[in-house]
Short mmCIF file of the C-alpha atoms (twelve columns), coordinates in Angstrom:
data_MODEL
# 
_entry.id   MODEL 
# 
loop_
_atom_site.group_PDB 
_atom_site.id 
_atom_site.type_symbol 
_atom_site.label_atom_id 
_atom_site.label_alt_id 
_atom_site.label_comp_id 
_atom_site.label_asym_id 
_atom_site.label_seq_id 
_atom_site.Cartn_x 
_atom_site.Cartn_y 
_atom_site.Cartn_z 
_atom_site.pdbx_PDB_model_num 
ATOM 1  C CA . MET A 1  -3.458  33.196  6.435  1 
ATOM 2  C CA . THR A 2  -1.894  34.540  3.238  1 
ATOM 3  C CA . LYS A 3  -3.881  35.791  0.266  1 
ATOM 4  C CA . LEU A 4  -2.908  32.696  -1.739 1 
ATOM 5  C CA . GLN A 5  -4.134  30.384  1.044  1 
ATOM 6  C CA . GLN A 6  -7.419  32.297  1.209  1 
ATOM 7  C CA . LEU A 7  -7.906  31.997  -2.569 1 
ATOM 8  C CA . SER A 8  -7.014  28.303  -2.650 1 
ATOM 9  C CA . LYS A 9  -9.468  27.633  0.197  1 
ATOM 10 C CA . LYS A 10 -12.187 29.611  -1.573 1 
ATOM 11 C CA . PHE A 11 -11.608 27.907  -4.940 1 
ATOM 12 C CA . SER A 12 -10.800 24.336  -3.970 1 
ATOM 13 C CA . PRO A 13 -11.429 21.729  -6.675 1 
ATOM 14 C CA . ILE A 14 -14.621 19.696  -6.531 1 
ATOM 15 C CA . ALA A 15 -14.961 15.940  -7.111 1 
ATOM 16 C CA . ILE A 16 -18.330 14.232  -7.502 1 
ATOM 17 C CA . GLY A 17 -18.124 10.489  -7.939 1 
ATOM 18 C CA . THR A 18 -19.871 7.146   -8.018 1 
ATOM 19 C CA . GLY A 19 -18.546 3.618   -7.779 1 
ATOM 20 C CA . LEU A 20 -17.861 0.842   -5.296 1 
ATOM 21 C CA . LEU A 21 -18.470 2.244   -1.819 1 
ATOM 22 C CA . ALA A 22 -18.234 -0.067  1.163  1 
ATOM 23 C CA . LEU A 23 -18.111 0.237   4.911  1 
ATOM 24 C CA . ASP A 24 -14.966 -1.462  6.215  1 
ATOM 25 C CA . VAL A 25 -15.576 -2.917  9.671  1 
ATOM 26 C CA . VAL A 26 -12.347 -3.939  11.408 1 
ATOM 27 C CA . PHE A 27 -12.427 -6.256  14.423 1 
ATOM 28 C CA . SER A 28 -9.599  -6.442  16.935 1 
ATOM 29 C CA . ASP A 29 -8.372  -9.623  18.581 1 
ATOM 30 C CA . ARG A 30 -8.737  -7.824  21.936 1 
ATOM 31 C CA . LEU A 31 -12.308 -8.030  23.221 1 
ATOM 32 C CA . ASN A 32 -12.441 -4.528  24.751 1 
ATOM 33 C CA . ASP A 33 -11.260 -2.678  21.630 1 
ATOM 34 C CA . PRO A 34 -14.020 -0.879  19.709 1 
ATOM 35 C CA . LEU A 35 -14.817 -1.724  16.102 1 
ATOM 36 C CA . GLY A 36 -13.007 0.317   13.471 1 
ATOM 37 C CA . LEU A 37 -15.325 1.831   10.844 1 
ATOM 38 C CA . TRP A 38 -13.921 3.381   7.631  1 
ATOM 39 C CA . ALA A 39 -15.066 4.188   4.136  1 
ATOM 40 C CA . GLY A 40 -13.776 1.544   1.789  1 
ATOM 41 C CA . GLY A 41 -14.002 0.244   -1.735 1 
ATOM 42 C CA . THR A 42 -12.043 1.765   -4.612 1 
ATOM 43 C CA . PHE A 43 -14.312 4.756   -5.021 1 
ATOM 44 C CA . GLY A 44 -14.590 5.359   -1.273 1 
ATOM 45 C CA . ASN A 45 -10.820 5.336   -0.880 1 
ATOM 46 C CA . VAL A 46 -10.360 7.820   -3.756 1 
ATOM 47 C CA . MET A 47 -13.002 10.182  -2.314 1 
ATOM 48 C CA . VAL A 48 -11.319 10.109  1.113  1 
ATOM 49 C CA . ALA A 49 -7.875  10.696  -0.432 1 
ATOM 50 C CA . LEU A 50 -9.109  13.670  -2.482 1 
ATOM 51 C CA . SER A 51 -10.760 15.176  0.577  1 
ATOM 52 C CA . TYR A 52 -7.509  14.773  2.521  1 
ATOM 53 C CA . LEU A 53 -5.699  16.607  -0.298 1 
ATOM 54 C CA . GLY A 54 -8.032  19.602  -0.034 1 
ATOM 55 C CA . TRP A 55 -10.709 18.761  -2.574 1 
ATOM 56 C CA . ASP A 56 -14.409 19.134  -1.820 1 
ATOM 57 C CA . SER A 57 -15.436 15.532  -2.537 1 
ATOM 58 C CA . TYR A 58 -19.051 14.430  -2.737 1 
ATOM 59 C CA . PRO A 59 -19.908 10.736  -3.061 1 
ATOM 60 C CA . ILE A 60 -23.135 9.726   -4.752 1 
ATOM 61 C CA . ALA A 61 -24.195 6.296   -3.521 1 
ATOM 62 C CA . ARG A 62 -27.211 4.097   -3.049 1 
ATOM 63 C CA . LEU A 63 -27.253 2.533   0.405  1 
ATOM 64 C CA . LYS A 64 -28.794 -0.861  1.072  1 
ATOM 65 C CA . MET A 65 -29.333 -2.629  4.383  1 
ATOM 66 C CA . ILE A 66 -28.215 -6.261  4.355  1 
ATOM 67 C CA . GLU A 67 -28.274 -9.030  6.945  1 
ATOM 68 C CA . PRO A 68 -24.921 -9.527  8.708  1 
ATOM 69 C CA . LEU A 69 -23.037 -12.773 8.089  1 
ATOM 70 C CA . SER A 70 -23.269 -15.430 10.733 1 
ATOM 71 C CA . THR A 71 -20.048 -16.030 12.679 1 
ATOM 72 C CA . SER A 72 -20.962 -19.591 13.700 1 
# 
């Protein structure tokens, strides 16, 4: 690892954010496939993208348990 890489890792930018954060649950049409679970919502997508680009991203969110929708 070069000196520049060490410095950039040590001093990576920080993002702290709030906004619409959702859990995207993706169902497959094949019964044996597992559910896909990803961070979603505008804010969630931005936080994930910044993290992927090397930022230290910290979401601030209030979580609430809700009843699932009926499929019938």
